[in-house]
N, CA and C atoms as an extended XYZ file, in Angstrom:
393
Properties=species:S:1:pos:R:3:atomname:S:1:resname:S:1:resid:I:1 pbc="F F F"
N       -22.733      -55.651      -74.250 N   MET     1
C       -23.109      -54.417      -74.991 CA  MET     1
C       -24.172      -53.937      -74.845 C   MET     1
N       -24.048      -52.336      -74.517 N   TYR     2
C       -25.277      -51.709      -74.200 CA  TYR     2
C       -26.810      -52.389      -74.867 C   TYR     2
N       -27.716      -52.288      -74.146 N   ASP     3
C       -28.986      -52.825      -74.675 CA  ASP     3
C       -29.761      -51.861      -74.835 C   ASP     3
N       -29.238      -50.387      -75.231 N   GLY     4
C       -30.192      -49.443      -75.838 CA  GLY     4
C       -31.376      -48.906      -75.027 C   GLY     4
N       -31.734      -49.173      -73.415 N   ARG     5
C       -32.172      -48.430      -72.939 CA  ARG     5
C       -31.871      -46.733      -72.561 C   ARG     5
N       -31.842      -46.325      -73.754 N   ILE     6
C       -31.218      -45.045      -73.565 CA  ILE     6
C       -32.023      -43.911      -73.008 C   ILE     6
N       -31.859      -43.257      -71.962 N   PRO     7
C       -32.690      -42.069      -71.640 CA  PRO     7
C       -32.858      -40.615      -71.989 C   PRO     7
N       -33.810      -40.020      -72.529 N   LEU     8
C       -33.772      -38.387      -73.306 CA  LEU     8
C       -34.894      -37.533      -71.441 C   LEU     8
N       -34.223      -37.049      -70.981 N   VAL     9
C       -33.847      -36.035      -69.943 CA  VAL     9
C       -34.537      -34.620      -70.284 C   VAL     9
N       -35.247      -34.188      -69.623 N   ARG    10
C       -35.907      -33.283      -69.655 CA  ARG    10
C       -35.666      -32.048      -68.500 C   ARG    10
N       -35.230      -31.165      -68.431 N   ILE    11
C       -34.760      -30.456      -67.064 CA  ILE    11
C       -36.171      -29.258      -67.560 C   ILE    11
N       -37.110      -28.524      -66.695 N   ASP    12
C       -37.698      -27.508      -66.553 CA  ASP    12
C       -37.129      -26.615      -65.254 C   ASP    12
N       -37.373      -25.448      -65.521 N   ALA    13
C       -36.740      -25.188      -64.383 CA  ALA    13
C       -37.664      -23.399      -64.456 C   ALA    13
N       -37.829      -22.208      -63.578 N   LEU    14
C       -38.127      -21.132      -63.275 CA  LEU    14
C       -36.887      -20.277      -63.362 C   LEU    14
N       -36.943      -19.143      -63.907 N   PRO    15
C       -35.574      -17.709      -64.095 CA  PRO    15
C       -34.677      -17.570      -62.991 C   PRO    15
N       -35.016      -18.057      -61.711 N   VAL    16
C       -34.217      -17.851      -60.423 CA  VAL    16
C       -32.897      -18.749      -60.789 C   VAL    16
N       -33.000      -19.963      -62.116 N   HIS    17
C       -31.822      -20.435      -62.082 CA  HIS    17
C       -30.986      -19.713      -63.125 C   HIS    17
N       -29.623      -20.020      -62.875 N   ASP    18
C       -29.235      -19.148      -64.272 CA  ASP    18
C       -28.661      -20.634      -65.060 C   ASP    18
N       -28.008      -20.000      -66.199 N   ASP    19
C       -27.086      -21.255      -67.156 CA  ASP    19
C       -26.642      -21.907      -66.250 C   ASP    19
N       -25.304      -21.333      -65.892 N   ALA    20
C       -24.296      -22.436      -65.003 CA  ALA    20
C       -25.134      -23.607      -63.815 C   ALA    20
N       -26.340      -22.769      -63.717 N   THR    21
C       -26.906      -23.852      -62.240 CA  THR    21
C       -27.676      -24.934      -63.057 C   THR    21
N       -28.052      -24.373      -64.086 N   LEU    22
C       -28.905      -25.599      -65.073 CA  LEU    22
C       -27.446      -26.660      -65.797 C   LEU    22
N       -26.786      -26.128      -66.087 N   THR    23
C       -25.474      -26.963      -67.149 CA  THR    23
C       -25.207      -28.034      -65.410 C   THR    23
N       -25.105      -27.169      -64.381 N   ALA    24
C       -24.211      -28.048      -63.366 CA  ALA    24
C       -25.544      -29.357      -63.099 C   ALA    24
N       -26.567      -28.902      -63.676 N   LEU    25
C       -28.043      -29.985      -62.464 CA  LEU    25
C       -27.802      -30.950      -64.100 C   LEU    25
N       -28.079      -30.382      -65.079 N   GLY    26
C       -27.692      -31.488      -65.921 CA  GLY    26
C       -26.548      -32.401      -66.561 C   GLY    26
N       -25.264      -32.017      -65.974 N   ASP    27
C       -24.154      -32.952      -65.498 CA  ASP    27
C       -24.957      -33.936      -64.472 C   ASP    27
N       -25.448      -33.066      -63.050 N   ALA    28
C       -25.394      -33.971      -62.160 CA  ALA    28
C       -26.466      -35.127      -62.598 C   ALA    28
N       -27.632      -35.133      -62.750 N   VAL    29
C       -28.626      -35.577      -63.546 CA  VAL    29
C       -28.257      -36.871      -64.243 C   VAL    29
N       -26.979      -36.486      -65.273 N   HIS    30
C       -26.394      -37.715      -66.212 CA  HIS    30
C       -25.602      -38.621      -65.251 C   HIS    30
N       -24.853      -37.769      -64.427 N   GLU    31
C       -24.014      -38.767      -63.379 CA  GLU    31
C       -24.624      -39.637      -62.627 C   GLU    31
N       -25.538      -39.224      -62.054 N   ALA    32
C       -26.665      -39.767      -61.586 CA  ALA    32
C       -26.973      -41.207      -62.151 C   ALA    32
N       -27.538      -41.336      -63.367 N   MET    33
C       -28.327      -42.411      -64.116 CA  MET    33
C       -26.660      -43.285      -64.616 C   MET    33
N       -25.728      -42.534      -64.917 N   THR    34
C       -24.936      -43.219      -65.057 CA  THR    34
C       -24.243      -44.103      -63.823 C   THR    34
N       -24.356      -43.561      -62.613 N   GLU    35
C       -24.197      -44.726      -61.262 CA  GLU    35
C       -24.910      -45.651      -61.141 C   GLU    35
N       -26.164      -45.100      -61.294 N   THR    36
C       -27.566      -45.710      -60.908 CA  THR    36
C       -28.269      -46.874      -61.630 C   THR    36
N       -28.394      -46.485      -63.265 N   ILE    37
C       -29.156      -47.167      -63.931 CA  ILE    37
C       -28.402      -47.655      -65.279 C   ILE    37
N       -27.526      -47.704      -65.175 N   ASP    38
C       -26.735      -48.162      -66.043 CA  ASP    38
C       -26.717      -47.689      -67.429 C   ASP    38
N       -26.464      -45.958      -67.214 N   VAL    39
C       -26.485      -45.349      -68.487 CA  VAL    39
C       -25.170      -45.221      -69.218 C   VAL    39
N       -24.449      -45.374      -70.348 N   PRO    40
C       -23.156      -45.176      -70.301 CA  PRO    40
C       -22.825      -43.724      -70.316 C   PRO    40
N       -21.667      -43.475      -70.411 N   ARG    41
C       -21.510      -41.751      -70.348 CA  ARG    41
C       -21.554      -41.186      -72.108 C   ARG    41
N       -21.685      -41.514      -72.632 N   ASP    42
C       -21.710      -41.347      -74.097 CA  ASP    42
C       -23.521      -41.322      -74.503 C   ASP    42
N       -24.512      -41.708      -73.929 N   ASP    43
C       -25.541      -41.830      -73.949 CA  ASP    43
C       -26.278      -40.594      -73.317 C   ASP    43
N       -25.926      -39.110      -74.119 N   PHE    44
C       -26.280      -37.948      -73.404 CA  PHE    44
C       -27.370      -36.936      -73.838 C   PHE    44
N       -28.376      -36.988      -73.900 N   PHE    45
C       -29.705      -36.506      -74.149 CA  PHE    45
C       -30.306      -35.609      -73.568 C   PHE    45
N       -30.181      -34.243      -73.779 N   GLN    46
C       -31.139      -33.550      -72.945 CA  GLN    46
C       -31.548      -32.621      -73.354 C   GLN    46
N       -32.880      -31.901      -72.376 N   ILE    47
C       -33.300      -30.600      -72.956 CA  ILE    47
C       -33.873      -30.096      -72.151 C   ILE    47
N       -33.041      -28.874      -71.709 N   VAL    48
C       -33.135      -28.167      -70.283 CA  VAL    48
C       -33.797      -27.018      -71.274 C   VAL    48
N       -34.996      -26.738      -70.460 N   THR    49
C       -35.270      -25.582      -70.392 CA  THR    49
C       -35.603      -24.367      -69.056 C   THR    49
N       -35.924      -23.101      -69.148 N   ARG    50
C       -36.110      -22.264      -68.108 CA  ARG    50
C       -37.459      -21.615      -68.731 C   ARG    50
N       -38.291      -21.764      -67.503 N   SER    51
C       -39.839      -21.114      -67.945 CA  SER    51
C       -39.757      -19.382      -67.814 C   SER    51
N       -40.487      -18.954      -68.574 N   ASP    52
C       -41.146      -17.160      -68.036 CA  ASP    52
C       -41.680      -17.005      -66.675 C   ASP    52
N       -42.106      -18.121      -66.189 N   GLY    53
C       -42.897      -18.091      -65.197 CA  GLY    53
C       -44.110      -19.026      -64.816 C   GLY    53
N       -44.642      -19.270      -66.098 N   HIS    54
C       -45.762      -20.326      -66.066 CA  HIS    54
C       -45.489      -21.780      -66.055 C   HIS    54
N       -44.287      -22.191      -64.923 N   LEU    55
C       -44.115      -23.236      -64.377 CA  LEU    55
C       -45.115      -23.250      -63.074 C   LEU    55
N       -46.189      -24.284      -62.371 N   ARG    56
C       -47.243      -24.364      -61.570 CA  ARG    56
C       -46.367      -25.522      -60.748 C   ARG    56
N       -46.766      -24.991      -59.242 N   TYR    57
C       -46.775      -26.196      -58.572 CA  TYR    57
C       -46.926      -26.132      -57.538 C   TYR    57
N       -47.253      -27.196      -56.772 N   ASP    58
C       -48.039      -27.214      -55.108 CA  ASP    58
C       -46.648      -27.260      -54.273 C   ASP    58
N       -46.729      -26.327      -53.601 N   PRO    59
C       -45.629      -25.572      -53.042 CA  PRO    59
C       -45.551      -26.441      -51.672 C   PRO    59
N       -46.486      -27.377      -51.052 N   GLY    60
C       -46.484      -28.313      -49.728 CA  GLY    60
C       -46.736      -29.547      -50.231 C   GLY    60
N       -47.385      -30.202      -51.671 N   TYR    61
C       -47.577      -31.752      -51.986 CA  TYR    61
C       -46.811      -32.368      -51.120 C   TYR    61
N       -46.943      -33.867      -50.642 N   LEU    62
C       -47.062      -34.613      -49.735 CA  LEU    62
C       -45.691      -34.004      -48.791 C   LEU    62
N       -45.802      -32.751      -47.612 N   GLY    63
C       -45.670      -32.538      -46.902 CA  GLY    63
C       -44.135      -31.779      -47.700 C   GLY    63
N       -43.742      -31.409      -48.837 N   ILE    64
C       -42.566      -31.065      -48.659 CA  ILE    64
C       -42.193      -29.712      -49.201 C   ILE    64
N       -41.752      -29.048      -48.689 N   ARG    65
C       -41.722      -27.210      -48.987 CA  ARG    65
C       -40.766      -27.006      -50.041 C   ARG    65
N       -41.649      -27.021      -51.206 N   ARG    66
C       -41.244      -26.748      -52.505 CA  ARG    66
C       -41.139      -24.891      -52.223 C   ARG    66
N       -40.366      -24.232      -53.150 N   ASP    67
C       -39.990      -23.101      -53.718 CA  ASP    67
C       -39.980      -22.273      -54.999 C   ASP    67
N       -39.285      -21.072      -55.405 N   ASP    68
C       -39.268      -21.083      -56.727 CA  ASP    68
C       -38.181      -21.725      -57.707 C   ASP    68
N       -37.097      -22.354      -56.313 N   GLY    69
C       -35.948      -23.137      -56.724 CA  GLY    69
C       -36.390      -24.286      -57.248 C   GLY    69
N       -37.829      -24.832      -57.312 N   VAL    70
C       -37.993      -26.180      -58.086 CA  VAL    70
C       -37.315      -26.284      -59.002 C   VAL    70
N       -37.344      -27.818      -59.268 N   VAL    71
C       -37.082      -27.893      -60.777 CA  VAL    71
C       -37.439      -29.463      -60.730 C   VAL    71
N       -37.957      -29.703      -62.130 N   PHE    72
C       -38.296      -30.520      -62.379 CA  PHE    72
C       -37.489      -31.712      -63.724 C   PHE    72
N       -37.337      -32.677      -63.227 N   VAL    73
C       -36.562      -33.635      -63.303 CA  VAL    73
C       -37.398      -34.909      -64.656 C   VAL    73
N       -37.575      -35.192      -65.702 N   SER    74
C       -38.694      -35.891      -66.595 CA  SER    74
C       -37.580      -36.912      -67.441 C   SER    74
N       -37.759      -38.097      -67.044 N   ILE    75
C       -36.603      -38.523      -67.816 CA  ILE    75
C       -37.410      -40.094      -68.614 C   ILE    75
N       -37.517      -40.032      -69.640 N   THR    76
C       -38.138      -41.385      -70.549 CA  THR    76
C       -36.683      -41.946      -71.264 C   THR    76
N       -37.452      -43.607      -70.593 N   MET    77
C       -36.453      -44.590      -70.817 CA  MET    77
C       -37.081      -45.167      -71.054 C   MET    77
N       -36.403      -46.737      -71.802 N   ARG    78
C       -37.069      -47.965      -72.155 CA  ARG    78
C       -37.164      -48.547      -70.869 C   ARG    78
N       -38.238      -49.478      -70.318 N   VAL    79
C       -38.651      -50.060      -69.520 CA  VAL    79
C       -37.214      -51.324      -69.162 C   VAL    79
N       -37.127      -51.644      -67.983 N   GLY    80
C       -35.994      -52.355      -67.505 CA  GLY    80
C       -35.601      -52.430      -66.151 C   GLY    80
N       -35.228      -50.829      -65.561 N   ARG    81
C       -34.958      -50.433      -64.272 CA  ARG    81
C       -35.871      -51.366      -63.139 C   ARG    81
N       -35.108      -52.055      -62.324 N   THR    82
C       -35.645      -52.151      -61.225 CA  THR    82
C       -36.357      -51.308      -59.961 C   THR    82
N       -36.884      -51.776      -59.330 N   TYR    83
C       -37.501      -50.341      -58.576 CA  TYR    83
C       -36.368      -50.009      -57.529 C   TYR    83
N       -35.316      -51.145      -56.951 N   ALA    84
C       -34.333      -50.453      -56.182 CA  ALA    84
C       -33.603      -49.510      -57.195 C   ALA    84
N       -33.221      -49.563      -58.004 N   GLN    85
C       -32.750      -49.128      -58.990 CA  GLN    85
C       -33.116      -47.281      -59.049 C   GLN    85
N       -34.288      -47.556      -59.527 N   LYS    86
C       -34.888      -46.709      -59.542 CA  LYS    86
C       -35.095      -45.468      -58.143 C   LYS    86
N       -34.982      -45.819      -57.237 N   LYS    87
C       -34.627      -45.037      -55.213 CA  LYS    87
C       -33.637      -45.045      -55.885 C   LYS    87
N       -32.742      -45.408      -56.067 N   ALA    88
C       -31.253      -45.161      -56.227 CA  ALA    88
C       -30.999      -43.862      -56.861 C   ALA    88
N       -31.720      -43.931      -58.151 N   LEU    89
C       -31.427      -42.897      -58.656 CA  LEU    89
C       -31.943      -41.478      -58.600 C   LEU    89
N       -33.397      -41.337      -57.758 N   TYR    90
C       -33.716      -40.401      -57.062 CA  TYR    90
C       -32.842      -39.790      -56.071 C   TYR    90
N       -32.376      -40.438      -55.471 N   ALA    91
C       -31.700      -40.500      -54.073 CA  ALA    91
C       -30.268      -39.521      -54.602 C   ALA    91
N       -29.664      -40.323      -55.404 N   ARG    92
C       -28.677      -39.630      -56.086 CA  ARG    92
C       -29.011      -38.476      -57.164 C   ARG    92
N       -30.262      -38.372      -57.688 N   ILE    93
C       -30.123      -36.741      -58.117 CA  ILE    93
C       -30.004      -36.080      -57.018 C   ILE    93
N       -30.859      -36.395      -56.433 N   ALA    94
C       -31.122      -34.977      -55.040 CA  ALA    94
C       -29.695      -34.874      -54.345 C   ALA    94
N       -28.827      -35.569      -54.235 N   GLU    95
C       -27.777      -35.144      -53.759 CA  GLU    95
C       -26.799      -34.721      -54.580 C   GLU    95
N       -26.628      -35.512      -55.832 N   LEU    96
C       -25.660      -34.244      -57.000 CA  LEU    96
C       -26.159      -33.089      -57.217 C   LEU    96
N       -27.588      -32.551      -57.254 N   ALA    97
C       -28.012      -31.250      -57.568 CA  ALA    97
C       -27.928      -30.475      -56.301 C   ALA    97
N       -27.898      -30.518      -55.305 N   SER    98
C       -27.415      -30.272      -54.082 CA  SER    98
C       -25.907      -29.673      -53.804 C   SER    98
N       -25.325      -30.853      -54.234 N   GLU    99
C       -23.611      -30.615      -54.241 CA  GLU    99
C       -23.161      -30.053      -55.472 C   GLU    99
N       -23.951      -29.959      -56.450 N   ARG   100
C       -22.836      -29.804      -57.780 CA  ARG   100
C       -23.780      -28.371      -58.199 C   ARG   100
N       -25.036      -28.218      -57.898 N   ALA   101
C       -25.455      -26.799      -58.722 CA  ALA   101
C       -26.301      -26.307      -57.481 C   ALA   101
N       -26.320      -26.627      -55.646 N   GLY   102
C       -26.747      -25.842      -55.059 CA  GLY   102
C       -28.183      -26.187      -55.145 C   GLY   102
N       -28.976      -26.661      -55.378 N   ILE   103
C       -30.271      -27.235      -55.593 CA  ILE   103
C       -30.918      -27.921      -54.399 C   ILE   103
N       -31.361      -27.157      -53.448 N   GLU   104
C       -31.933      -28.246      -52.234 CA  GLU   104
C       -32.871      -28.982      -52.935 C   GLU   104
N       -32.475      -30.637      -52.206 N   PRO   105
C       -32.902      -31.552      -52.585 CA  PRO   105
C       -34.693      -31.739      -52.287 C   PRO   105
N       -34.986      -30.870      -51.503 N   ARG   106
C       -36.834      -30.352      -51.252 CA  ARG   106
C       -37.664      -29.815      -52.747 C   ARG   106
N       -36.687      -29.398      -53.779 N   ASN   107
C       -37.027      -28.787      -55.058 CA  ASN   107
C       -36.480      -29.162      -55.856 C   ASN   107
N       -36.332      -30.867      -56.346 N   VAL   108
C       -35.622      -31.732      -56.394 CA  VAL   108
C       -36.813      -32.572      -57.234 C   VAL   108
N       -37.755      -32.064      -58.441 N   PHE   109
C       -38.874      -33.119      -58.986 CA  PHE   109
C       -38.472      -33.979      -59.213 C   PHE   109
N       -38.861      -35.680      -59.708 N   VAL   110
C       -38.302      -36.397      -60.443 CA  VAL   110
C       -39.758      -36.876      -61.003 C   VAL   110
N       -39.682      -37.292      -62.595 N   SER   111
C       -40.764      -38.533      -63.092 CA  SER   111
C       -40.004      -39.588      -63.715 C   SER   111
N       -40.255      -40.764      -63.904 N   VAL   112
C       -39.782      -41.195      -65.051 CA  VAL   112
C       -40.539      -41.712      -65.540 C   VAL   112
N       -40.777      -42.050      -67.179 N   THR   113
C       -41.867      -42.686      -68.014 CA  THR   113
C       -41.258      -43.431      -68.840 C   THR   113
N       -41.187      -44.925      -68.513 N   GLU   114
C       -40.499      -45.982      -69.270 CA  GLU   114
C       -42.184      -46.294      -70.847 C   GLU   114
N       -41.039      -46.639      -71.682 N   ASN   115
C       -41.350      -47.302      -72.986 CA  ASN   115
C       -41.149      -48.469      -73.733 C   ASN   115
N       -41.308      -48.503      -74.653 N   GLN   116
C       -40.633      -49.691      -75.438 CA  GLN   116
C       -40.083      -49.470      -76.291 C   GLN   116
N       -39.380      -50.309      -77.356 N   PRO   117
C       -38.196      -50.389      -78.432 CA  PRO   117
C       -38.672      -49.257      -79.757 C   PRO   117
N       -39.911      -49.735      -79.198 N   VAL   118
C       -40.751      -49.122      -80.921 CA  VAL   118
C       -41.139      -47.717      -80.846 C   VAL   118
N       -41.378      -47.020      -79.929 N   ASP   119
C       -41.737      -45.440      -79.408 CA  ASP   119
C       -40.848      -44.928      -79.819 C   ASP   119
N       -39.723      -45.049      -80.040 N   TRP   120
C       -37.990      -44.215      -80.469 CA  TRP   120
C       -37.552      -44.178      -81.962 C   TRP   120
N       -37.370      -43.138      -81.758 N   SER   121
C       -36.700      -42.418      -83.721 CA  SER   121
C       -35.898      -42.126      -83.464 C   SER   121
N       -34.246      -42.335      -84.373 N   PHE   122
C       -33.314      -41.337      -83.368 CA  PHE   122
C       -32.954      -40.505      -84.533 C   PHE   122
N       -33.832      -40.796      -85.487 N   GLY   123
C       -33.670      -39.648      -86.900 CA  GLY   123
C       -33.905      -40.738      -88.269 C   GLY   123
N       -34.128      -40.210      -88.976 N   GLU   124
C       -33.989      -40.074      -90.922 CA  GLU   124
C       -35.280      -41.050      -90.798 C   GLU   124
N       -36.526      -41.171      -89.498 N   GLY   125
C       -37.570      -41.559      -89.500 CA  GLY   125
C       -37.664      -43.056      -89.272 C   GLY   125
N       -36.681      -43.831      -88.792 N   VAL   126
C       -36.163      -45.253      -88.522 CA  VAL   126
C       -36.815      -45.474      -87.097 C   VAL   126
N       -37.122      -46.557      -86.717 N   ALA   127
C       -37.202      -47.136      -85.609 CA  ALA   127
C       -36.320      -47.672      -85.562 C   ALA   127
N       -34.759      -47.601      -85.435 N   GLN   128
C       -33.899      -48.301      -85.213 CA  GLN   128
C       -33.665      -49.194      -84.020 C   GLN   128
N       -34.241      -49.235      -83.371 N   TYR   129
C       -34.311      -50.649      -82.155 CA  TYR   129
C       -35.130      -51.560      -83.013 C   TYR   129
N       -36.177      -51.379      -84.303 N   LEU   130
C       -36.632      -52.394      -84.383 CA  LEU   130
C       -35.679      -53.453      -85.455 C   LEU   130
N       -35.204      -52.850      -85.634 N   GLY   131
C       -33.917      -54.069      -86.749 CA  GLY   131
C       -34.660      -53.817      -88.056 C   GLY   131
């Protein structure tokens, strides 16, 4: 049985990306999670936003040359994945973003935030994971 380590994904991008590109990116991120961190296909929760130009970034941080094609992928999930799983996730997201959405790997910024069961409510004001 799935242990409830559900992810919530937020993708932020600049207007250079159209709806089809962002949909393909969301699908790529979800596919990468199913392949690398054991997320079931039906655990699909994403917030995808296109900024009106107020996303700011360092175009050369850590020697990576970013441009306005940059996308920010933030994943909030329950604690429990290994370092190896996370490294595989980052690599697979970048690979699939390139293949399916045409986003260059250098422009794929990923962050992961982990939390505990008490930190989730899926509706009705109830902490469902607490029983």
